[in-house]
Phi, psi and omega in degrees: 000140182293133179253127179243120174276132185233120176292103188277352188247351195281337186290168180294336186253016179076197188281346187302304180292335182285319175295317179298316180296324176297316182292321176301319181290323178298332179290338185246336183232147175269113176200168178251104181278141174235106176275131185246121181160199181290111185302319182297315180292321180297310180302321178298334183260354188258115175303144184301331183290345182254356185293333177282341182265343184241124173276151177231131175246122184295132171215121186276337187253152178225132175278115181275166184294338180275352179282154174285145182300324184290337178297334185296331184299325182271342187266079187287347179262005177286158183295322180288322178299313180294322180297314180292323177295335174296324176286319180299320183273005177079009177277345176217155182266336180204165180231146176233131177218133172256016180279203180304112187293324178295319176296318180299315182290321181295312181294318181297321180291316183283318187277324180271327184083167183263150172296151180298127180095354180257115180283319181218134173291161182229146178268129184255140170227158179248132180247144176286148176232166182289346179276347182097343180264138182280151175259152183261125179240129177201146001271144180245026174154352183283331184227110180291316178247126183235148173261164183305321182294332176291321177295324177296316178296319177303316182297318181293314179297318181295324175298319178294319179297316180296321181286317187277320183268322181260358179059037174276115184299310179232082187294137174274140186237125179238157181252119184290126184214179179269025178172160183274344182294148182301333183277352183283161177109176175265184184299325180294307182294325179297320178292318179298321182300312179299322181289331182267348183297130182095347176291135183301124179099342186283125183252002176102202177289142173229160179255171182306320181296336181288344176298323189254346185268358174085004185281346182220134184277326185233125180242123186251136178199171175282168186293331180295307179296317183299319183290324176295320177298317182295309180295323177294315180300317178296318177297319178296315181301316180293325181289318179297318180297320178294319179299318180298315176302318178298315182295320182296317181295329186271340188232123173301322178298316180296327178300314181299315179297320183298322180296324179288329182264005187305314179299318178299316179296321178297318175300317178297315179300322181296321181295324187261356184279121181298338180294333181281338178272316177102308184178177180247121179292137172267098191271142181109005183266161171277079186141199182222126177227123177251121181262114181260161179293140182301331180268019184304133171264186184300321181298317179296318177297316176304313178291328175297318177297317176299323177299314181297316180296316180297320179301313182291314184295328184282341180071034184297329180297321178294322178295321180295316179301317179300313185289324178293321177297317177301311182300312181297335180274345183263146176258087184245000000 
Protein backbone atom coordinates (compact mmCIF):
# COMPACT_ATOMS: atom_id res chain seq x y z
CA UNK A 1 0.00 0.00 0.00
CA UNK A 2 1.22 3.49 -0.86
CA UNK A 3 2.57 5.47 2.09
CA UNK A 4 2.27 9.26 1.99
CA UNK A 5 4.11 11.57 4.41
CA UNK A 6 2.13 14.77 5.05
CA UNK A 7 3.60 17.94 6.53
CA UNK A 8 0.87 18.64 9.09
CA UNK A 9 2.22 22.01 10.23
CA UNK A 10 3.24 23.92 7.11
CA UNK A 11 0.01 25.51 5.86
CA UNK A 12 -1.21 29.01 6.66
CA UNK A 13 -4.04 27.68 8.82
CA UNK A 14 -2.09 25.16 10.91
CA UNK A 15 -2.81 21.43 11.11
CA UNK A 16 -6.64 21.58 11.15
CA UNK A 17 -7.36 21.56 7.36
CA UNK A 18 -4.46 19.17 6.77
CA UNK A 19 -5.72 16.59 9.26
CA UNK A 20 -9.26 16.99 7.92
CA UNK A 21 -8.08 16.57 4.32
CA UNK A 22 -6.18 13.45 5.28
CA UNK A 23 -9.30 11.94 6.84
CA UNK A 24 -11.40 12.83 3.78
CA UNK A 25 -8.85 11.10 1.54
CA UNK A 26 -8.86 8.00 3.75
CA UNK A 27 -12.61 7.68 3.29
CA UNK A 28 -12.16 7.30 -0.47
CA UNK A 29 -8.68 5.83 -1.02
CA UNK A 30 -6.63 3.05 0.51
CA UNK A 31 -3.23 4.39 1.57
CA UNK A 32 -1.10 4.76 4.68
CA UNK A 33 -0.86 8.39 5.84
CA UNK A 34 1.99 9.61 8.04
CA UNK A 35 1.31 13.00 9.60
CA UNK A 36 4.47 14.88 10.60
CA UNK A 37 4.26 17.63 13.20
CA UNK A 38 3.28 18.43 16.77
CA UNK A 39 1.77 15.17 18.02
CA UNK A 40 -0.32 16.83 20.73
CA UNK A 41 -1.94 19.26 18.26
CA UNK A 42 -2.54 16.53 15.68
CA UNK A 43 -4.14 14.12 18.18
CA UNK A 44 -6.48 16.87 19.39
CA UNK A 45 -7.84 17.12 15.83
CA UNK A 46 -7.90 13.40 15.07
CA UNK A 47 -11.06 11.39 15.83
CA UNK A 48 -10.30 8.27 17.88
CA UNK A 49 -11.65 6.01 15.15
CA UNK A 50 -8.85 7.13 12.79
CA UNK A 51 -5.92 6.98 15.22
CA UNK A 52 -5.15 3.38 14.32
CA UNK A 53 -5.08 4.24 10.58
CA UNK A 54 -2.82 7.29 10.75
CA UNK A 55 0.79 7.30 11.94
CA UNK A 56 2.27 10.41 13.55
CA UNK A 57 5.93 11.45 13.50
CA UNK A 58 6.83 14.11 16.03
CA UNK A 59 8.41 17.32 14.72
CA UNK A 60 8.96 20.31 17.00
CA UNK A 61 10.02 22.90 14.41
CA UNK A 62 8.02 24.59 11.62
CA UNK A 63 9.48 26.51 8.67
CA UNK A 64 7.43 29.71 8.44
CA UNK A 65 6.69 31.60 5.23
CA UNK A 66 9.00 34.41 6.34
CA UNK A 67 12.01 32.10 6.69
CA UNK A 68 14.61 31.74 3.97
CA UNK A 69 14.37 28.53 1.94
CA UNK A 70 18.06 27.85 2.59
CA UNK A 71 17.44 27.91 6.36
CA UNK A 72 15.46 24.69 6.02
CA UNK A 73 18.63 22.74 5.21
CA UNK A 74 19.93 23.18 8.77
CA UNK A 75 16.62 22.73 10.58
CA UNK A 76 16.48 18.96 10.75
CA UNK A 77 13.72 18.89 13.36
CA UNK A 78 11.26 20.78 11.14
CA UNK A 79 8.10 19.05 9.93
CA UNK A 80 8.99 19.40 6.25
CA UNK A 81 12.55 18.13 6.73
CA UNK A 82 11.33 15.05 8.58
CA UNK A 83 8.51 14.42 6.09
CA UNK A 84 10.92 14.48 3.14
CA UNK A 85 13.41 12.27 4.97
CA UNK A 86 10.69 9.64 5.37
CA UNK A 87 10.68 9.39 1.57
CA UNK A 88 14.48 9.47 1.41
CA UNK A 89 14.71 6.61 3.92
CA UNK A 90 12.09 4.51 2.12
CA UNK A 91 9.52 4.83 4.93
CA UNK A 92 7.14 6.75 2.65
CA UNK A 93 6.58 6.80 -1.12
CA UNK A 94 5.67 10.46 -1.44
CA UNK A 95 5.39 13.71 0.49
CA UNK A 96 2.72 16.44 0.51
CA UNK A 97 3.34 19.91 1.95
CA UNK A 98 1.37 23.15 1.99
CA UNK A 99 4.24 24.87 3.78
CA UNK A 100 7.07 27.08 2.54
CA UNK A 101 7.27 26.12 -1.15
CA UNK A 102 10.90 27.21 -1.51
CA UNK A 103 11.93 25.14 1.50
CA UNK A 104 9.98 22.14 0.21
CA UNK A 105 11.59 22.33 -3.24
CA UNK A 106 15.08 22.91 -1.84
CA UNK A 107 14.90 20.06 0.64
CA UNK A 108 13.23 17.66 -1.80
CA UNK A 109 15.93 18.30 -4.39
CA UNK A 110 18.84 18.00 -1.96
CA UNK A 111 17.54 15.17 0.23
CA UNK A 112 15.87 12.99 -2.42
CA UNK A 113 18.16 13.81 -5.32
CA UNK A 114 17.41 14.04 -9.03
CA UNK A 115 16.61 11.24 -11.44
CA UNK A 116 19.47 10.23 -13.71
CA UNK A 117 19.58 12.58 -16.68
CA UNK A 118 17.65 15.37 -14.92
CA UNK A 119 19.68 18.53 -14.32
CA UNK A 120 16.86 20.39 -12.59
CA UNK A 121 13.45 19.28 -11.35
CA UNK A 122 10.43 21.28 -12.54
CA UNK A 123 7.18 22.35 -10.93
CA UNK A 124 4.09 21.20 -12.83
CA UNK A 125 0.67 22.81 -12.92
CA UNK A 126 -2.52 21.84 -14.74
CA UNK A 127 -4.51 24.47 -16.63
CA UNK A 128 -8.17 24.21 -17.75
CA UNK A 129 -8.88 24.18 -21.49
CA UNK A 130 -12.01 24.64 -23.54
CA UNK A 131 -11.90 20.94 -24.50
CA UNK A 132 -12.38 19.90 -20.86
CA UNK A 133 -8.98 18.24 -20.73
CA UNK A 134 -6.29 20.00 -18.72
CA UNK A 135 -3.00 21.08 -20.21
CA UNK A 136 0.33 20.46 -18.46
CA UNK A 137 2.53 23.52 -17.93
CA UNK A 138 6.10 23.32 -16.62
CA UNK A 139 8.21 24.79 -15.14
CA UNK A 140 6.04 27.18 -13.10
CA UNK A 141 8.51 28.30 -10.47
CA UNK A 142 11.26 25.89 -9.54
CA UNK A 143 13.90 27.43 -11.84
CA UNK A 144 14.09 31.16 -12.56
CA UNK A 145 16.91 30.79 -15.10
CA UNK A 146 17.00 27.79 -17.39
CA UNK A 147 19.33 26.58 -20.11
CA UNK A 148 18.13 24.98 -23.37
CA UNK A 149 18.92 21.49 -22.08
CA UNK A 150 16.71 22.13 -19.05
CA UNK A 151 13.76 23.04 -21.30
CA UNK A 152 14.33 19.85 -23.26
CA UNK A 153 14.20 17.81 -20.05
CA UNK A 154 11.05 19.65 -18.94
CA UNK A 155 9.41 18.80 -22.27
CA UNK A 156 10.25 15.11 -21.99
CA UNK A 157 9.14 14.92 -18.35
CA UNK A 158 5.93 16.81 -19.12
CA UNK A 159 5.11 14.37 -21.90
CA UNK A 160 5.54 11.44 -19.50
CA UNK A 161 3.35 13.14 -16.90
CA UNK A 162 0.57 13.82 -19.43
CA UNK A 163 0.60 10.23 -20.63
CA UNK A 164 0.80 8.52 -17.24
CA UNK A 165 -1.27 10.82 -15.01
CA UNK A 166 -3.74 12.36 -17.48
CA UNK A 167 -3.93 9.29 -19.74
CA UNK A 168 -3.15 11.22 -22.94
CA UNK A 169 -2.06 8.50 -25.36
CA UNK A 170 0.18 10.62 -27.60
CA UNK A 171 0.70 13.98 -25.88
CA UNK A 172 1.60 16.98 -28.02
CA UNK A 173 4.47 19.05 -26.62
CA UNK A 174 5.01 22.74 -27.31
CA UNK A 175 7.65 25.32 -26.43
CA UNK A 176 6.17 28.57 -25.11
CA UNK A 177 7.31 31.51 -27.26
CA UNK A 178 6.16 34.89 -28.55
CA UNK A 179 4.94 33.37 -31.80
CA UNK A 180 4.37 30.04 -33.55
CA UNK A 181 7.02 30.57 -36.24
CA UNK A 182 10.22 28.58 -35.90
CA UNK A 183 12.23 31.80 -35.73
CA UNK A 184 10.37 33.17 -32.68
CA UNK A 185 11.63 33.14 -29.10
CA UNK A 186 14.79 34.15 -27.28
CA UNK A 187 18.20 32.51 -27.63
CA UNK A 188 17.40 29.87 -25.00
CA UNK A 189 14.10 28.78 -26.58
CA UNK A 190 15.55 28.90 -30.11
CA UNK A 191 18.30 26.50 -29.07
CA UNK A 192 15.84 24.28 -27.20
CA UNK A 193 13.65 24.24 -30.33
CA UNK A 194 16.54 22.85 -32.39
CA UNK A 195 17.29 20.24 -29.72
CA UNK A 196 13.65 19.09 -29.57
CA UNK A 197 13.04 19.08 -33.32
CA UNK A 198 12.25 15.53 -34.36
CA UNK A 199 11.32 14.39 -30.85
CA UNK A 200 8.07 12.41 -30.88
CA UNK A 201 5.16 14.65 -29.99
CA UNK A 202 7.02 17.94 -30.32
CA UNK A 203 4.86 20.40 -32.29
CA UNK A 204 7.17 23.43 -32.14
CA UNK A 205 6.52 26.86 -30.69
CA UNK A 206 3.17 27.66 -29.09
CA UNK A 207 1.69 30.90 -27.77
CA UNK A 208 0.07 31.75 -24.45
CA UNK A 209 -3.43 31.19 -25.80
CA UNK A 210 -2.58 27.58 -26.63
CA UNK A 211 -2.37 26.83 -22.91
CA UNK A 212 -6.14 27.23 -22.67
CA UNK A 213 -7.53 26.33 -26.10
CA UNK A 214 -6.66 22.63 -25.86
CA UNK A 215 -4.46 22.59 -28.96
CA UNK A 216 -1.40 21.41 -27.03
CA UNK A 217 -1.15 18.96 -24.14
CA UNK A 218 2.22 20.01 -22.68
CA UNK A 219 3.57 23.56 -22.64
CA UNK A 220 7.23 23.98 -21.72
CA UNK A 221 8.89 27.14 -20.40
CA UNK A 222 11.36 28.30 -17.77
CA UNK A 223 10.21 28.88 -14.20
CA UNK A 224 10.25 32.67 -14.44
CA UNK A 225 7.85 32.75 -17.40
CA UNK A 226 5.80 29.84 -16.08
CA UNK A 227 5.25 31.48 -12.71
CA UNK A 228 4.14 34.70 -14.42
CA UNK A 229 1.67 32.68 -16.52
CA UNK A 230 0.33 30.95 -13.41
CA UNK A 231 -0.06 34.11 -11.31
CA UNK A 232 -1.54 36.07 -14.23
CA UNK A 233 -4.08 33.32 -14.90
CA UNK A 234 -5.12 33.30 -11.25
CA UNK A 235 -5.46 37.09 -11.31
CA UNK A 236 -7.53 37.13 -14.49
CA UNK A 237 -9.87 34.45 -13.14
CA UNK A 238 -10.37 36.38 -9.88
CA UNK A 239 -10.94 39.65 -11.75
CA UNK A 240 -13.51 38.18 -14.14
CA UNK A 241 -15.34 36.59 -11.23
CA UNK A 242 -15.41 39.92 -9.43
CA UNK A 243 -16.62 41.80 -12.51
CA UNK A 244 -19.45 39.32 -13.02
CA UNK A 245 -20.58 39.83 -9.42
CA UNK A 246 -20.46 43.62 -9.86
CA UNK A 247 -22.56 43.52 -13.03
CA UNK A 248 -25.11 41.24 -11.39
CA UNK A 249 -25.53 43.61 -8.45
CA UNK A 250 -26.03 46.61 -10.78
CA UNK A 251 -28.47 45.10 -13.26
CA UNK A 252 -31.81 43.33 -12.67
CA UNK A 253 -31.51 41.85 -16.16
CA UNK A 254 -28.08 40.48 -15.29
CA UNK A 255 -29.56 38.89 -12.15
CA UNK A 256 -32.06 36.97 -14.29
CA UNK A 257 -29.29 35.80 -16.61
CA UNK A 258 -27.07 34.88 -13.67
CA UNK A 259 -29.72 32.56 -12.27
CA UNK A 260 -29.73 30.70 -15.57
CA UNK A 261 -25.92 30.63 -15.70
CA UNK A 262 -25.35 29.71 -12.06
CA UNK A 263 -24.43 26.12 -12.87
CA UNK A 264 -21.98 27.25 -15.57
CA UNK A 265 -20.30 29.66 -13.15
CA UNK A 266 -20.00 26.91 -10.54
CA UNK A 267 -18.33 24.62 -13.05
CA UNK A 268 -15.97 27.40 -14.15
CA UNK A 269 -15.01 28.17 -10.57
CA UNK A 270 -14.27 24.51 -9.99
CA UNK A 271 -11.97 24.44 -13.02
CA UNK A 272 -9.85 27.36 -11.83
CA UNK A 273 -9.91 26.56 -8.11
CA UNK A 274 -6.48 25.38 -6.89
CA UNK A 275 -8.27 23.31 -4.25
CA UNK A 276 -9.58 21.06 -7.03
CA UNK A 277 -6.05 20.44 -8.34
CA UNK A 278 -4.48 20.01 -4.92
CA UNK A 279 -0.88 20.87 -5.60
CA UNK A 280 2.00 20.99 -8.03
CA UNK A 281 4.28 17.95 -8.38
CA UNK A 282 8.01 18.67 -8.33
CA UNK A 283 8.88 16.37 -11.19
CA UNK A 284 12.32 14.88 -11.84
CA UNK A 285 13.08 13.73 -8.29
CA UNK A 286 13.93 10.29 -6.93
CA UNK A 287 10.56 10.06 -5.29
CA UNK A 288 7.39 12.11 -5.21
CA UNK A 289 6.87 15.59 -3.76
CA UNK A 290 3.63 17.56 -4.08
CA UNK A 291 3.83 21.29 -3.33
CA UNK A 292 0.44 22.64 -2.23
CA UNK A 293 -0.80 26.22 -1.84
CA UNK A 294 -0.19 27.77 1.59
CA UNK A 295 -3.89 28.61 1.85
CA UNK A 296 -4.94 25.04 1.13
CA UNK A 297 -8.20 23.93 2.69
CA UNK A 298 -9.13 20.34 3.49
CA UNK A 299 -10.33 19.74 -0.09
CA UNK A 300 -6.98 20.90 -1.50
CA UNK A 301 -5.03 18.61 0.84
CA UNK A 302 -7.31 15.72 -0.03
CA UNK A 303 -6.66 16.23 -3.74
CA UNK A 304 -2.93 16.70 -3.17
CA UNK A 305 -2.87 13.29 -1.49
CA UNK A 306 -4.68 11.78 -4.48
CA UNK A 307 -2.06 13.38 -6.72
CA UNK A 308 0.74 11.81 -4.70
CA UNK A 309 -0.91 8.37 -4.76
CA UNK A 310 -1.45 8.61 -8.52
CA UNK A 311 2.12 9.75 -9.11
CA UNK A 312 3.49 6.75 -7.21
CA UNK A 313 1.04 4.21 -8.66
CA UNK A 314 1.63 5.15 -12.30
CA UNK A 315 5.40 4.75 -12.15
CA UNK A 316 5.95 8.03 -14.00
CA UNK A 317 9.54 8.28 -12.73
CA UNK A 318 10.47 5.04 -14.48
CA UNK A 319 8.86 6.37 -17.66
CA UNK A 320 10.91 9.58 -17.39
CA UNK A 321 14.15 7.63 -16.98
CA UNK A 322 13.29 5.55 -20.05
CA UNK A 323 12.43 8.55 -22.25
CA UNK A 324 15.49 10.56 -21.19
CA UNK A 325 17.72 7.60 -21.98
CA UNK A 326 16.07 7.20 -25.40
CA UNK A 327 16.54 10.90 -26.14
CA UNK A 328 20.18 10.93 -25.08
CA UNK A 329 20.92 7.89 -27.24
CA UNK A 330 19.44 9.45 -30.38
CA UNK A 331 21.10 11.93 -32.64
CA UNK A 332 18.11 14.16 -33.36
